Residue, then its C-alpha position, 0 to 999 in steps of 0.5 A: m583473448m581466447k582462454l583455452n585451459i591447454q594440457n597437452t599430453f601427446s607432445k610432452e609424454l611420447p619422443a620428439d623428432k629430433i630434426l627441426e627441419n621441414s623437409r620431406r624425409q624418413v622420420v626415425d625414433a619418434c612419435f611426432s615432428y614439430v612443424t608451424p602451419k602455413k600462413t595463408k593469404l586472406p582467411k575467411l572463416l566460413h563456418v563454425s560448429e556452435e555445439l562443439l564450441s561449448s565443449l571446448g571451452l570457446t564462447k560464440e564471442d571467440t568466434q568472432s575475434d581476429e585471434f579465432l580466425a588466425v589460430f584456427s586457419g593457421n596463420e597465428v599459434f596460440e600462445n605457449t603451444h608448439p604444433y606438430a604432425m604425427c609419425y605413422g604407417g599403414h597398409q593401403f588396399g591391403h599393402w604395406a606403404g610405410q611410412l605416411g604420417d600427417g601429410r597435410a594435417i597439423n596438431l595445435f593443441e590439446i584442451e581439457h574441459n569438463q574433465k574431457q580431453w580434445a586435441l585440435q587439428l587443422k587439415g590443410a595448413g601446409e606441408t610437413p616432413y610426411s607430406r611426400r610430394a604433395d603440397g600439405l593443402a586442402v581445397l574448398r570441396s573437400s573441406i566442405r565435405e570434411h566439416l559437414c560431414s564430421e558434424a552429421m555423423y555426430h548427430l547421427g550418433v556414430p562415433t567420429t571425429r568432429s569439425l569446429s570450423l571451415s575457413l578459406t585460405g584466400d590461397e589457390v590450390l592446384r588439384d587434378v580431381m579425376y587423376n586424369g591430367n586436367a588439373a586446375y586452381e581450387k580455392g583453399a581451405v582449412v578444416c579444424r578437426v577435433a577429437p579426443s586423440f587422432i591416433r590410428f592403428g598406423n602410429f603403432e604399426i610404423l613403430s613395430a615395423r621398424q622394431n622400435h619396440q621400446t617406444l611402441q610400448l611407451l605409445t601403448d602405454y599412453t594410449i591406455q592411460h589416457f583412453y581406456p583408464e577402465i583397463a586395470s591389469e597389467g604386464k601382458q593382460k594389458y596389452l590383450d586387454f587394450l586390443t579387446a577394447v579397441r575390436d569392441n569400439t571398433i565393431e560398434m563403429v562399424v555397425h553403426w556405418q551399416r545402420v546409417g547406410f555410410v560408406h567411408g571409401v579408404m578404409n586403410t590401416d592408417n585411417m583407423s582410429i584407435l578410439g574406434l571413431t570414424i576419422d578422414y572423411g575423403p571420398y565417402g557416401w551414403l548408400e542411395d540405391v541399396n547395392y552392397e557392391w557400392t564404393p564412393n571411391t573411384t581409385d577403389a572401382q575396380n576391386r571394390r575393396y571398401r564397399f559397402g557390404n565389405q566393411p565389417y570385414i575390412t575392419m576385422w582385416n585391419m585389427y589383424k594388422l594392429a594385433n600384428a603391430l601389438y605382437p611384440l608387446i605380448d610375444e604369445v599369438d594365442p591369446l592375440q588370435a582368440i580376441l580376433d576369432d571373437y570379432e566376426s561373432l561378436y559383429l554379427e551379433k550386434y549387426q543383428q541386433m541393430m537390423r531387428h531395431k531397424l525392422g521394428l522387431y523386438d519380440t520376434k523369434t530370433t530365427d524368424s528375425l534373422n529369416i526377414i533380415a536375410e530376406i529384405e537384404k535380398t529384397l532390397q536389390l531386386t530394383e533401385t530402391d533408396y536405403t535411407i527412404f525405404y527404412r524411414l518409410l517402413a516405419n509407417i506400416t501398420k498391424e492392419d496394413t494389407t500387402e497393397t497398402a504396405l507396398n504403397k507406403i514404402t513406394y516412394s524409396f523406389y527408383d523406377t516403379q515400372e520395376l515393380k511386376g513380375e517376380v520383382s513384385d511377388s518378391w516384395k509382397k511375399w516379404l511384406t506378407t511375412y513383416i506384417k505377420a511379424i509386427n502382429n506378433e510385437t507387444l508394441i502398439d503401431s506409434e510406439r514401434k514407429e517412434k523406436m524405428d524412427a529414432i535409429n533410421p535417420k530421415y536426413v543424410l549428407r547425400n552426395y548431392m546435397a554436398q555438392l549443391a553447397i560446393d557449387d554455391a561455395n565456389n560461386g562466393n555464396y555459403q548459405l547452403i552451408d548452414e542450411l545443410y548443417q542445421l538440418l542434419k543437427n536433427p537427422y531423426n526429426e520430422q523437420p517439415e519445413n524441410e521436406k525437400w531433402f527428403a528425396k532421392r538422389p536426382d537423376w542429374a547426380k546419377n554419374k556426376i563427379g562429386c555425387s556418384m563416385l569421388s577421388c582421393s584429390s583434396 
């Protein structure tokens, strides 16, 4: 039997839904509803994150037990636990959507291990009171993407929720992938997600919108006590310090997104973690060609609200909505506004520092480095250039390079070298001339600078076409590529010459393929 140190806090310390019936409805005066995962037809464990096991006090032997499969596929409730779904609201694409909640996520229990608290949650384990018109299930396609991406982001050093396991359910799930009336059955799956907490901005928004200020204060006090224990102030100042801490964590998260070229795709306030973690891996993607206007979400294709270049400002917009939700606890506008007013300058400071490090500029004067950053952001968009490959290859440029030899070292990052002519070529040569001059003024020798640059510019990321290859194989009953990509992405900054085939630009066949270029929220 699995030995787990169950220490449920959320369900013990916060008010539960008084109605126990699992029916779609508005849930009032509660932070969650008790539910039971749906039993599946023929569960099969496909993959487990071995690194995460030990963090939870589990062993590899545990994963081979019938109990592990049963609990983490939703077929059995672990002894003395009571699964539940959270109640929250949210702003979706800029508009208040009212109650949303865990429509297909069921929280199993919380674990304490090595003085750390973890919440474990099944995604795709059946309907809840918050499922609205949906079935609460998930398909293999989206579950593979979430499982691999959660762990890939962790190893990239990006604040994120994690994924313990990926299981087939044995059930078929009907989905309309592109929302065009062509629904089809797909393999059902369940992912076990792990995080210190899955509380979102929306948990606070729904309580504030319903003017349930007593429960709003309970939830905020709970969150501070368990996840922001460094806050020692009292009264209104405690809640202002809380908003400040959430702001800082959120900025840290989005700077990391920009560093690795990650595009979330659905930055609604219900998809914003109160801990500053990347949460809800839906139609995400990695920037391949450098296009600040790109969004991976088909639903966002027209307005591009959640495009790569807009992510920092959407997080700021979302912070305003969180501040509005917390206002009843503070009842003063000016101190809240002061915290929000600092967002942009704090973000720009961290972003610029991150970009200097991506470029290997540690000693260059601030004014010069800002000009270099601004110019490379423009130059990269003159021709289709691979974001990940360009920054990785940039570290190979040395102080002795000429403009021509430097250009040769980054040529592999261009999708069409025929475009490197005329004004495009002149712009690249002009920037490289400035860059070579800058690194010649750096005190680090070439090898030291390359080592530092390689430590923050990944060589391998989970490109959409890579995930799609694993999905295609899995749909045909072959699950080996899931583990191959998992192993690759555990060391994204290492050279891994044996895996050089994955250090490649998006292939032509993937440019406009469903699942590789853009994705829907259908999962």
